[in-house]
N, C-alpha and C positions, 0 to 999 in steps of 0.2 A: 446484238448487244452482248457485252461481256458481263460475267457474274463476278462482283467484287466482294464476296463474303470472306470473312477472316477464316483462315484454316483452323480446323478443329485441333485443340491441343492434344498432343500424344503423350501418353504416360511415359515417365522416365523408364529406361530399360531395366533398372534394378528394382523397380516397384512391383510387388506381386499383384496379381489380379484381385480386384475387390472381393472380399469374402473368403479369401484363401486362408486367412488366419496366420500367415507368415509375414513377419515384419523384420526388415534388416535394421537393427538399432543403430548401425553405423551411419545411417542417413540423417539422424537427428542429433541435436545438441546434447552433449553430456549433461544430465540433470544436475550432477554434483558441481560441475563448473558453472552452470547457470545460477545455482543457488549461491555459490561463493561470490559471483559477480553481483548478484542482487543484493547481498548483504554488504557490499562495498569493500569486501576483503577483510572486514572486522569480524573475526570469529567470536561467537557468544560464549563458548566454553561448553555448549551442549552437544557439539558434534561427536558422534560415536563411530562414524565411518572409519574403517581401517584401510590403510594403504601400506605400501612398502615401509617396513620399520615401525609400524604402529600396531600395538597389541592391546587386547582388552585388559583392563585392570583385574586384579585378583577378585575384587569386590563384584564386578560384573560377570566375570567368567564363572565363578562358583555359583552364582545365582542362575545363570543360563544353563548350567549343568545340573541344576536341581539340588545343589548343596548350599542351603541358605546359612547366612551367619545368624547369630542370636538376635541381632538387631533387625535383620530382614524378616525373620520368623515372627518376632514380637509385633512388628508393623503389620504383617499380613494377618495375624490373629486379631489385632485391634480393629482393622478394617472389616474383617469378617463379622466380628461381634457388633460393630456399628451397623452393618447392613442388616443383621438379624434383628437387632433391637429397634430399628427404625423402618423395617420392611422396605428396604431400598435395595434394588438389584445393582444400580449404578450410582454411587455417591457423587455429589457435585464436588468441584475443587474446594469449595468452602467447607464441605463436610470433611474432606481429606485433611485440610489444614486444621480443622477442629480436632480431629483424632491425633494429629501430630502434636499439637499443643497439649492435649490431655495426656499424651505419653510422657510429657515433660520436656519436650524440645523447645528451646528458646533461641532467638537470633542474637548470639553473643559474639560472633566472629565476623570479620569482613567477608563479603562474598567473593567467590573465586570465578565469577562469571562476568561477562561484559554485556550489560543490558542497557540499551539506548534510552528507554523511556522510564526507567525506574531508578530511584535514589536509594543508595545503600543506607542502612541504619543498624543500630545495635540496641540491645536491652540487657538489663541485669539478669544473671542466671536464675535468680529467685523471683522473677516477675511472675505474678499469677497468670494463668492462661487467658482469663477474661473471655472465655467462649460460652460460658453459661450465665443465665440470668441470676440476679441477686437472690439469695435465700434458696438456692437450688438444693442445698443439702437438707432443707426442711421438707422437701417433697416426699411423698410415700414411696418406698422402694418397691 
């Protein structure tokens, strides 16, 4: 009788032995291309990857080099004060939005992003923050 078992698969010649820790990235799909295809080719405006001819903005570059603008420093100090006052190591996104609104930021301009599931809106520049309960100012300091 003949043995009709399927032959055992052989590893591709360029694949390293398991556990060697070496991976040839050229064997896999480029993650950036996969993400672009997944988004349907509609960039959101959040992409920060650089390629040929794309440079960081002065705003981003200076912060990454440790030279913050006055606005960046104020935001950082406000977040740190919030964390200390509320004994929070990691504020939630709602907490971050609260701090931003308490700093005086309001949604007064059209957005410069493309978001599929969100509607753009605006408010008057003098709109109250509406992040604190009524009669907040009457609480003991």
